[in-house]
C-alpha positions as MATLAB code, in Angstrom:
seq = 'MVVQSPLEFILKRDRLVVLAGLAGVTVLAWVYLFVLAADMSGMNMGGAMTSMQVKPWSGLDFLLMFLMWAVMMIGMMVPSAAPMILLFALFARKKREENKPYVPVGAFASGYLIVWTAFSAVAVVLQWGLEQATLLSPMMVSASPYLGGSLLIAAGIYQFTPLKNVCLKHCRSPFGFIALHWRPGAWGGLRMGIHHGAFCVGCCWVMMTLLFVGGVMNLLWVAAIAAFVLVEKVLPRGPLTGRITGVALVGWGLWLLVSALA';
ca = [
       0.000    0.000    0.000;
       1.395    3.362   -1.097;
       1.129    6.088    1.502;
       0.444    9.498   -0.009;
       1.628   12.728    1.491;
      -1.029   15.393    2.180;
       0.288   17.402   -0.790;
       0.014   14.441   -3.173;
      -3.509   13.768   -1.905;
      -4.547   17.355   -2.612;
      -2.902   17.487   -6.046;
      -4.744   14.381   -7.205;
      -8.022   15.882   -6.101;
      -7.355   19.333   -7.436;
     -10.734   19.626   -9.121;
     -12.482   19.093   -5.799;
     -10.260   21.757   -4.256;
     -11.000   24.140   -7.142;
     -14.726   23.410   -6.939;
     -14.728   24.053   -3.199;
     -12.855   27.307   -3.749;
     -15.274   28.489   -6.442;
     -18.260   27.593   -4.280;
     -16.752   29.367   -1.288;
     -16.019   32.545   -3.248;
     -19.535   32.560   -4.698;
     -21.187   32.060   -1.305;
     -19.104   34.824    0.281;
     -20.015   37.190   -2.561;
     -23.735   36.535   -2.132;
     -23.522   36.872    1.657;
     -21.891   40.271    1.166;
     -24.641   41.296   -1.254;
     -27.399   40.179    1.116;
     -25.881   42.178    3.971;
     -25.369   45.222    1.767;
     -28.910   45.040    0.370;
     -30.340   44.839    3.889;
     -28.297   47.839    4.997;
     -29.316   49.899    1.982;
     -32.967   48.991    2.418;
     -32.834   50.136    6.029;
     -31.177   53.404    5.058;
     -33.805   54.053    2.399;
     -36.696   53.435    4.807;
     -35.102   55.840    7.234;
     -34.783   58.516    4.594;
     -31.022   58.683    4.754;
     -30.537   56.963    1.419;
     -32.587   59.520   -0.473;
     -30.606   62.457    0.852;
     -27.327   60.675    0.180;
     -28.163   60.201   -3.495;
     -28.813   63.890   -4.280;
     -25.333   65.092   -3.374;
     -22.260   64.659   -5.600;
     -20.328   61.434   -5.225;
     -17.155   61.512   -3.207;
     -14.115   59.357   -3.875;
     -15.324   57.020   -1.131;
     -18.721   56.703   -2.838;
     -17.031   55.622   -6.064;
     -14.847   53.144   -4.189;
     -17.767   51.569   -2.313;
     -19.875   51.317   -5.470;
     -16.957   49.775   -7.324;
     -16.538   47.207   -4.541;
     -20.252   46.413   -4.700;
     -20.165   45.873   -8.461;
     -16.963   43.811   -8.330;
     -18.364   41.480   -5.672;
     -21.662   41.257   -7.548;
     -19.882   40.214  -10.746;
     -18.030   37.505   -8.823;
     -21.275   36.178   -7.382;
     -23.022   36.254  -10.757;
     -20.287   35.049  -13.117;
     -18.181   32.517  -11.202;
     -20.883   29.791  -11.369;
     -21.118   30.036  -15.162;
     -17.307   30.036  -15.444;
     -16.932   26.993  -13.184;
     -17.067   24.371  -16.007;
     -14.257   26.137  -17.864;
     -12.137   26.542  -14.735;
     -12.645   22.904  -13.695;
     -11.694   21.671  -17.158;
      -8.689   23.966  -17.060;
      -7.657   22.374  -13.751;
      -7.842   18.933  -15.386;
      -5.616   20.029  -18.281;
      -3.151   21.635  -15.872;
      -2.920   18.471  -13.794;
      -2.262   16.301  -16.863;
       0.478   18.663  -17.983;
       2.001   18.538  -14.506;
       1.876   14.746  -14.375;
       3.612   14.593  -17.766;
       6.321   16.970  -16.489;
       5.328   19.481  -19.152;
       4.930   23.245  -18.666;
       1.574   23.833  -17.050;
      -0.519   26.778  -15.964;
      -1.591   27.505  -12.362;
      -5.370   27.487  -12.144;
      -5.227   30.573   -9.947;
      -3.560   32.528  -12.745;
      -6.344   31.670  -15.178;
      -9.094   32.491  -12.656;
      -7.352   35.763  -11.761;
      -7.253   36.826  -15.405;
     -10.947   36.076  -15.747;
     -11.821   38.129  -12.676;
      -9.582   41.014  -13.773;
     -11.753   41.501  -16.847;
     -14.976   41.516  -14.837;
     -13.388   43.871  -12.329;
     -12.622   46.253  -15.189;
     -16.237   45.906  -16.314;
     -17.308   46.825  -12.772;
     -15.380   50.088  -13.030;
     -17.205   50.934  -16.264;
     -20.541   50.016  -14.668;
     -19.885   52.395  -11.763;
     -19.197   55.265  -14.150;
     -22.386   54.430  -16.062;
     -24.363   54.325  -12.822;
     -22.941   57.682  -11.789;
     -23.889   59.211  -15.151;
     -27.432   57.875  -15.006;
     -27.808   59.089  -11.456;
     -26.550   62.567  -12.316;
     -29.135   62.648  -15.104;
     -31.805   61.668  -12.520;
     -32.601   58.492  -14.463;
     -32.022   56.222  -11.449;
     -34.030   56.097   -8.223;
     -32.356   56.071   -4.775;
     -32.434   52.259   -4.862;
     -30.517   52.228   -8.162;
     -33.440   51.243  -10.379;
     -34.527   53.016  -13.554;
     -36.744   56.012  -12.863;
     -37.578   56.418  -16.540;
     -39.721   54.022  -18.606;
     -37.845   55.261  -21.656;
     -34.519   54.187  -20.185;
     -35.918   50.880  -18.965;
     -37.663   50.120  -22.244;
     -34.599   51.036  -24.308;
     -32.306   48.816  -22.225;
     -34.708   45.892  -22.512;
     -34.994   46.259  -26.268;
     -31.220   46.613  -26.647;
     -30.608   43.483  -24.560;
     -33.178   41.553  -26.584;
     -31.770   42.584  -29.954;
     -28.204   41.854  -28.838;
     -29.153   38.200  -28.364;
     -29.342   37.895  -32.171;
     -26.153   39.747  -33.129;
     -23.067   38.036  -34.633;
     -20.860   39.333  -31.794;
     -23.121   37.730  -29.208;
     -23.085   34.421  -31.094;
     -19.299   34.377  -31.458;
     -18.694   35.151  -27.782;
     -21.304   32.647  -26.612;
     -19.773   29.946  -28.810;
     -16.393   30.425  -27.133;
     -17.978   30.403  -23.674;
     -19.834   27.163  -24.449;
     -16.758   25.384  -25.902;
     -14.194   25.035  -23.092;
     -12.295   22.221  -24.881;
     -11.928   24.283  -28.014;
     -10.908   27.384  -26.110;
      -8.191   25.595  -24.129;
      -6.860   23.769  -27.187;
      -6.699   26.987  -29.195;
      -5.428   29.387  -26.545;
      -3.232   27.247  -24.269;
      -0.175   29.126  -22.996;
       2.288   27.738  -20.415;
       3.319   29.450  -17.216;
       1.623   31.853  -14.848;
       1.734   34.738  -17.319;
       0.286   32.507  -20.012;
      -2.511   31.443  -17.669;
      -3.275   35.056  -16.815;
      -3.490   35.922  -20.508;
      -5.778   32.961  -21.140;
      -8.038   34.045  -18.282;
      -8.188   37.584  -19.619;
      -8.968   36.273  -23.091;
     -11.774   34.057  -21.814;
     -13.078   36.877  -19.606;
     -13.210   39.171  -22.636;
     -15.381   36.663  -24.497;
     -17.558   36.360  -21.405;
     -18.034   40.116  -21.126;
     -18.777   40.264  -24.849;
     -21.467   37.662  -24.302;
     -23.117   39.234  -21.253;
     -22.400   42.954  -21.008;
     -25.720   44.136  -22.462;
     -27.624   41.747  -20.217;
     -25.840   43.274  -17.219;
     -27.287   46.690  -18.036;
     -30.675   45.220  -17.137;
     -29.582   45.483  -13.517;
     -30.581   49.129  -13.874;
     -34.063   48.043  -14.973;
     -34.945   45.704  -12.119;
     -32.688   47.294   -9.529;
     -28.972   46.874   -8.865;
     -29.725   45.777   -5.301;
     -32.836   43.759   -6.140;
     -31.224   40.406   -5.369;
     -34.055   38.377   -6.909;
     -33.466   40.238  -10.150;
     -29.705   39.810   -9.813;
     -30.161   36.071   -9.232;
     -32.516   35.810  -12.232;
     -29.927   37.359  -14.557;
     -27.182   35.144  -13.108;
     -29.370   32.069  -13.625;
     -30.050   33.073  -17.231;
     -26.324   33.474  -17.903;
     -25.649   30.049  -16.395;
     -28.385   28.365  -18.458;
     -27.298   30.055  -21.672;
     -23.649   29.043  -21.247;
     -23.981   25.550  -19.805;
     -27.211   23.788  -20.755;
     -27.679   22.079  -24.156;
     -30.583   24.359  -25.139;
     -28.856   27.465  -23.827;
     -28.682   29.337  -27.162;
     -32.361   28.633  -27.834;
     -33.219   29.904  -24.357;
     -31.247   33.042  -25.136;
     -33.147   33.710  -28.354;
     -36.526   33.133  -26.716;
     -35.506   35.461  -23.901;
     -34.385   38.024  -26.479;
     -37.831   38.083  -28.063;
     -39.453   38.407  -24.628;
     -37.139   41.295  -23.684;
     -37.938   43.189  -26.875;
     -41.645   42.701  -26.257;
     -41.324   43.871  -22.660;
     -39.350   46.930  -23.705;
     -41.846   47.885  -26.391;
     -44.673   47.536  -23.888;
     -42.915   49.908  -21.487;
     -42.336   52.504  -24.222;
     -45.902   52.295  -25.550;
     -47.292   52.543  -22.004;
     -45.170   55.647  -21.360;
     -46.428   57.299  -24.542;
     -50.070   56.444  -23.952;
];
């Protein structure tokens, strides 16, 4: 009987370790969002939130909003990226066992999260602009049916664009992505993660603007969008679900615009 060291035991079960890490990060992100949503709801009921929103943002306001968006993107996107990251861990282990140059899984995951962190910075600037134009309510939800309707229609139409299809194809083909983009070493893994994250943002960025329609801190709405992203990327009928959802979003948006004009 061969006795394994603790390190050997862990290395041979790296996918379980990675899965546990992804699950832990996702749970922590959602716990943070639940606590933040509860705090913001309490502030709004007390009237403090309303007064806070009418004054110009400070540097601290930008920082806190950026942190909120970054954590939210982790909670929403890590589950849909899990299949790719787990497959990546399998490839890395095989390379390591063959004494070939391999890529640390952490480098790949870090590259992926860097891209969504950059997206979070853009989202904060967009939120600030909408708020300065008085198009968002104190609870960060669209205060204009024209804005809400336009975002819904844009998200629905985007589901049928060539860019959406190309990005979704890459997100749904982890084997193909790894075979085509494999780079050895930590820097190579970081680049691969950034590349995959860019495809992921290209696939989902318009859908993320719908957070302004249902409410950035409406966690049921946040969870619904995250679930849609997961279904579209992972399940066999994901692309069909995306197209059906696109039609529904366009219809919803048109209804909002017509109702506003009536």
